[in-house]
C-alpha positions in Angstrom: -4.9 61.1 22.7 -6.8 57.9 22.7 -6.7 55.4 19.7 -9.4 53.1 18.7 -8.6 49.7 17.0 -5.3 47.9 16.5 -2.0 49.2 15.5 -0.3 48.2 12.3 2.2 46.1 14.2 -0.5 44.2 16.1 -2.3 43.4 12.8 0.9 42.2 11.1 1.8 39.9 14.1 -1.8 38.5 14.0 -1.6 37.9 10.3 1.8 36.2 10.6 0.5 33.8 13.3 -2.6 33.1 11.2 -0.3 32.3 8.2 1.8 29.9 10.3 -1.3 28.1 11.6 -2.8 27.8 8.1 0.5 26.5 6.6 0.6 23.9 9.4 -2.9 22.7 8.5 -2.0 22.5 4.8 1.1 20.4 5.5 -0.8 18.2 7.8 -3.5 17.7 5.2 -1.0 16.8 2.5 0.7 14.3 4.7 -2.6 12.7 5.6 -3.5 12.4 1.9 -0.1 10.6 1.2 -0.6 8.3 4.2 -4.2 7.5 3.1 -3.0 6.7 -0.5 -0.3 4.4 0.9 -2.7 2.6 3.2 -5.1 2.1 0.3 -2.4 0.7 -1.9 -1.4 -1.8 0.9 -5.0 -2.8 1.4 -5.5 -3.4 -2.3 -2.2 -5.3 -2.5 -3.3 -7.6 0.4 -6.6 -8.2 -1.4 -4.8 -9.1 -4.6 -2.4 -11.5 -2.7 -5.3 -13.2 -0.9 -7.3 -13.6 -4.1 -4.3 -15.1 -5.9 -3.7 -17.5 -3.1 -7.4 -18.6 -3.0 -7.3 -19.1 -6.7 -4.2 -21.2 -6.4 -5.5 -23.4 -3.5 -9.0 -23.9 -5.0 -7.6 -24.8 -8.5 -9.1 -21.8 -10.2 -5.6 -20.7 -11.3 -3.4 -22.9 -13.5 -1.2 -24.8 -11.1 2.3 -24.7 -12.5 5.2 -26.7 -11.0 7.6 -23.9 -11.9 9.5 -22.6 -8.9 8.7 -19.0 -9.8 5.9 -17.3 -11.8 4.9 -13.6 -12.2 2.1 -11.6 -13.7 -0.1 -8.6 -13.4 -3.5 -8.0 -11.7 -5.8 -5.0 -11.4 -7.5 -4.3 -8.1 -9.4 -1.1 -7.3 -8.2 0.6 -10.5 -4.6 0.0 -9.5 -2.2 -2.2 -11.5 -0.1 -4.6 -9.4 2.7 -7.0 -10.2 2.7 -10.3 -8.4 5.3 -13.0 -8.1 4.6 -16.5 -7.0 7.3 -18.8 -5.5 7.0 -22.5 -4.9 9.5 -24.4 -2.9 9.7 -27.8 -1.3 9.6 -28.3 2.5 11.3 -30.9 4.7 8.1 -33.0 4.3 8.2 -34.6 0.8 4.5 -34.1 -0.2 4.2 -30.6 1.2 5.3 -27.4 -0.7 5.4 -23.8 0.4 3.6 -21.3 -1.9 4.1 -17.6 -1.6 2.6 -14.6 -3.4 4.3 -11.2 -3.2 2.5 -8.2 -4.6 3.8 -4.7 -5.4 2.5 -1.7 -7.3 3.5 -1.5 -10.9 6.7 0.5 -11.3 7.7 0.2 -7.6 10.2 -2.1 -5.9 8.6 -2.3 -2.4 6.5 -5.4 -1.7 3.2 -4.2 -0.2 1.7 -7.6 0.6 2.9 -11.2 0.9 1.0 -14.3 1.6 2.5 -17.8 2.3 0.7 -21.1 2.6 1.6 -24.8 2.7 0.0 -27.2 0.3 -0.1 -30.9 -0.1 0.9 -32.1 -3.5 
């Protein structure tokens, strides 16, 4: 006797393979979304650090002689915490200024900018 179509076993094996492939694509998509969010946060933190440094060097930001300052800045609808450090160098009239930026509520520094400035 001749049968037309697929057997139940063949259909179940095909469905199992299809389910594994679909699951792989879902996991890949979720991982890609997490990576994209992390890249966006790093890019926004870098923009924040660069903006803070430009404001510091052009005199748009209050120039404090304190060794360490911190504050908050919003870039791209994300809230960042920044910390500025100022320390002397071996050359008396030159100081090193650094800005470190991280997402609010996180400990990892996403961007850091350091420049030398004449006092």
